N, C-alpha and C positions, 0 to 999 in steps of 0.2 A: 504494500500500500504506500502510495506517495503522500507525504505530509507537506501541506502548504506552509507558507510563512505565518499564516494567521492562526493555525491550529497547533496547539502544543501536544506533546506526547501524553498519553494517559498513564497514570501511575499503575492502575489495575492491569493494563495490558503489558506494561513494562515488567511487572513482577510475576504475574500469574498467567500471562498469555491468554486471557479471556476478555472478550468485549463486555464492557459494562453498559447499562442503559444510556449513560451519558455519551459514550462513544457512538452508539447508534443514532442518538438524537442529533449530535453534532454533524455526523456524516449525512443524515437525512436533511438537514438544513443546508448543507453545502452542495449537495448533489443537484437540486433544481437550479441553483445559480449557475451550474455548469451544463445545464440542459439534460440532465439525467434523471427524469422524473421516475422512471421504472426502478432505478437503483435506490432512489429515495424511499419509495414505497417498500422495497425489500429491507432496507436498513432499519427503519422504525416507522411503521405505518401510522400509529396514533399522532406522531409529530407532524406528518404530512397532512393528515386530515385536519388537525387543529390549525395548521398554517392556512389551509384552504378556507376553512370556515371563518377564520379571523380576517382574511382578505375580503371575502364576500361581505362580512359584517361592516368592515370599514368602508368599503366601496358603496354599499347601500346607504350608510349614514351620510356619506359625502354627497351622494346624489340627492338625498332628501333635504339636506341643508342648502344645497344649491337651488333646489326648487322653491324652498321657503323664502330665499333671498331674491327670487325672481331671476336667477341666473341660468336656469335650465328648465326642463320639463318637470312639472309637478307629478308626483306619484300618487 
């Protein structure tokens, strides 16, 4: 596995050679940024689902706020 400059090595992996949930979560967040959505789902599915739901929630709130301010279509 290649480690980027922004991701540090995991203590659990270094000592026991077992991936911890934090490792999977970090890899699941980094993979979509690299265009690897399938890999992200494989690494840690709940993190990817939570990320998608958060993005939908934030987008819908932004559209609703724009509609109330008269900046876009009202929902």
